[in-house]
BALOBA-1460 file (C-alpha; in Angstrom, 3 decimals):
// residues 91
<rec num="1" residu="m" x="56.687" y="86.690" z="85.435"/>
<rec num="2" residu="i" x="60.426" y="86.621" z="84.754"/>
<rec num="3" residu="r" x="60.429" y="90.389" z="84.323"/>
<rec num="4" residu="y" x="58.738" y="90.783" z="87.725"/>
<rec num="5" residu="l" x="61.271" y="88.441" z="89.328"/>
<rec num="6" residu="f" x="64.186" y="90.362" z="87.837"/>
<rec num="7" residu="i" x="62.881" y="93.862" z="88.694"/>
<rec num="8" residu="r" x="61.583" y="93.128" z="92.188"/>
<rec num="9" residu="i" x="64.135" y="90.614" z="93.514"/>
<rec num="10" residu="i" x="67.317" y="90.087" z="91.481"/>
<rec num="11" residu="f" x="68.086" y="93.719" z="90.537"/>
<rec num="12" residu="p" x="67.800" y="95.065" z="94.145"/>
<rec num="13" residu="l" x="69.971" y="92.203" z="95.385"/>
<rec num="14" residu="l" x="72.636" y="93.015" z="92.794"/>
<rec num="15" residu="v" x="72.549" y="96.716" z="93.717"/>
<rec num="16" residu="f" x="72.749" y="95.875" z="97.433"/>
<rec num="17" residu="w" x="75.697" y="93.518" z="96.855"/>
<rec num="18" residu="f" x="77.585" y="96.130" z="94.771"/>
<rec num="19" residu="v" x="77.061" y="98.928" z="97.322"/>
<rec num="20" residu="r" x="78.022" y="96.607" z="100.183"/>
<rec num="21" residu="s" x="81.225" y="95.544" z="98.425"/>
<rec num="22" residu="a" x="82.196" y="99.119" z="97.614"/>
<rec num="23" residu="l" x="81.614" y="100.322" z="101.187"/>
<rec num="24" residu="k" x="83.419" y="97.331" z="102.658"/>
<rec num="25" residu="s" x="86.535" y="97.934" z="100.573"/>
<rec num="26" residu="l" x="86.401" y="101.674" z="101.285"/>
<rec num="27" residu="f" x="86.244" y="101.168" z="105.053"/>
<rec num="28" residu="a" x="88.927" y="98.478" z="104.941"/>
<rec num="29" residu="a" x="91.295" y="100.849" z="103.112"/>
<rec num="30" residu="f" x="90.526" y="103.666" z="105.579"/>
<rec num="31" residu="h" x="91.001" y="101.406" z="108.595"/>
<rec num="32" residu="s" x="94.347" y="100.033" z="107.402"/>
<rec num="33" residu="s" x="95.732" y="103.507" z="106.621"/>
<rec num="34" residu="s" x="94.761" y="104.973" z="110.005"/>
<rec num="35" residu="a" x="96.083" y="102.078" z="112.085"/>
<rec num="36" residu="p" x="99.571" y="102.649" z="113.504"/>
<rec num="37" residu="p" x="102.243" y="100.275" z="112.265"/>
<rec num="38" residu="n" x="103.247" y="97.449" z="114.555"/>
<rec num="39" residu="r" x="106.420" y="98.443" z="116.314"/>
<rec num="40" residu="v" x="108.790" y="95.980" z="117.829"/>
<rec num="41" residu="q" x="109.947" y="97.153" z="121.222"/>
<rec num="42" residu="q" x="113.714" y="97.155" z="121.453"/>
<rec num="43" residu="p" x="115.213" y="95.738" z="124.630"/>
<rec num="44" residu="s" x="116.644" y="98.290" z="127.021"/>
<rec num="45" residu="p" x="120.459" y="98.458" z="126.881"/>
<rec num="46" residu="v" x="120.524" y="99.183" z="130.632"/>
<rec num="47" residu="s" x="119.366" y="96.547" z="133.063"/>
<rec num="48" residu="v" x="116.188" y="97.421" z="134.915"/>
<rec num="49" residu="g" x="116.339" y="97.553" z="138.683"/>
<rec num="50" residu="g" x="119.430" y="97.312" z="140.764"/>
<rec num="51" residu="e" x="120.993" y="99.652" z="143.283"/>
<rec num="52" residu="l" x="120.477" y="103.411" z="143.114"/>
<rec num="53" residu="k" x="123.145" y="105.920" z="144.079"/>
<rec num="54" residu="k" x="122.706" y="109.642" z="144.674"/>
<rec num="55" residu="d" x="124.565" y="112.053" z="142.402"/>
<rec num="56" residu="p" x="126.542" y="114.371" z="144.744"/>
<rec num="57" residu="v" x="126.141" y="117.383" z="142.427"/>
<rec num="58" residu="c" x="122.461" y="117.511" z="141.467"/>
<rec num="59" residu="g" x="121.002" y="114.990" z="143.925"/>
<rec num="60" residu="t" x="119.453" y="112.766" z="141.273"/>
<rec num="61" residu="y" x="119.273" y="109.055" z="142.048"/>
<rec num="62" residu="v" x="120.825" y="107.026" z="139.266"/>
<rec num="63" residu="s" x="121.142" y="103.289" z="138.703"/>
<rec num="64" residu="t" x="124.626" y="101.920" z="139.241"/>
<rec num="65" residu="a" x="124.380" y="100.182" z="135.858"/>
<rec num="66" residu="a" x="123.594" y="103.445" z="134.036"/>
<rec num="67" residu="s" x="125.748" y="105.831" z="136.052"/>
<rec num="68" residu="i" x="129.020" y="107.472" z="135.118"/>
<rec num="69" residu="t" x="131.569" y="106.568" z="137.759"/>
<rec num="70" residu="d" x="134.719" y="108.268" z="138.975"/>
<rec num="71" residu="r" x="137.168" y="107.409" z="141.758"/>
<rec num="72" residu="v" x="137.619" y="110.133" z="144.355"/>
<rec num="73" residu="n" x="140.030" y="109.402" z="147.236"/>
<rec num="74" residu="g" x="139.735" y="105.667" z="146.528"/>
<rec num="75" residu="e" x="135.933" y="105.771" z="146.696"/>
<rec num="76" residu="v" x="133.676" y="105.181" z="143.657"/>
<rec num="77" residu="v" x="131.289" y="108.100" z="143.101"/>
<rec num="78" residu="h" x="128.284" y="107.755" z="140.760"/>
<rec num="79" residu="f" x="127.093" y="110.612" z="138.529"/>
<rec num="80" residu="c" x="123.978" y="110.989" z="136.370"/>
<rec num="81" residu="s" x="125.840" y="112.721" z="133.533"/>
<rec num="82" residu="a" x="129.269" y="113.777" z="132.342"/>
<rec num="83" residu="e" x="128.354" y="117.411" z="133.126"/>
<rec num="84" residu="c" x="127.778" y="116.578" z="136.811"/>
<rec num="85" residu="r" x="131.046" y="114.640" z="136.894"/>
<rec num="86" residu="d" x="132.951" y="117.598" z="135.440"/>
<rec num="87" residu="k" x="131.331" y="120.029" z="137.907"/>
<rec num="88" residu="y" x="132.345" y="117.737" z="140.768"/>
<rec num="89" residu="r" x="135.944" y="117.605" z="139.527"/>
<rec num="90" residu="v" x="136.144" y="121.409" z="139.316"/>
<rec num="91" residu="a" x="134.709" y="121.981" z="142.801"/>
């Protein structure tokens, strides 16, 4: 009777529990290695929004907070890059 109980009930339960534990740990290790790390989003150094000005050289609209400025004839001109500013100075 005890032999029947062990062979038919307890042994299959032990095998099932072992296989389940092994598969669970295997999938948990696979899932944690394939998940991307949590990244903290850094705040933008330039304020979002605001007024846009047109670059006179390339025609790109650039935020006044992020633009490179230069005074031409007493007027402030906004440029998208130092290259555009230099081209404007040469012309």
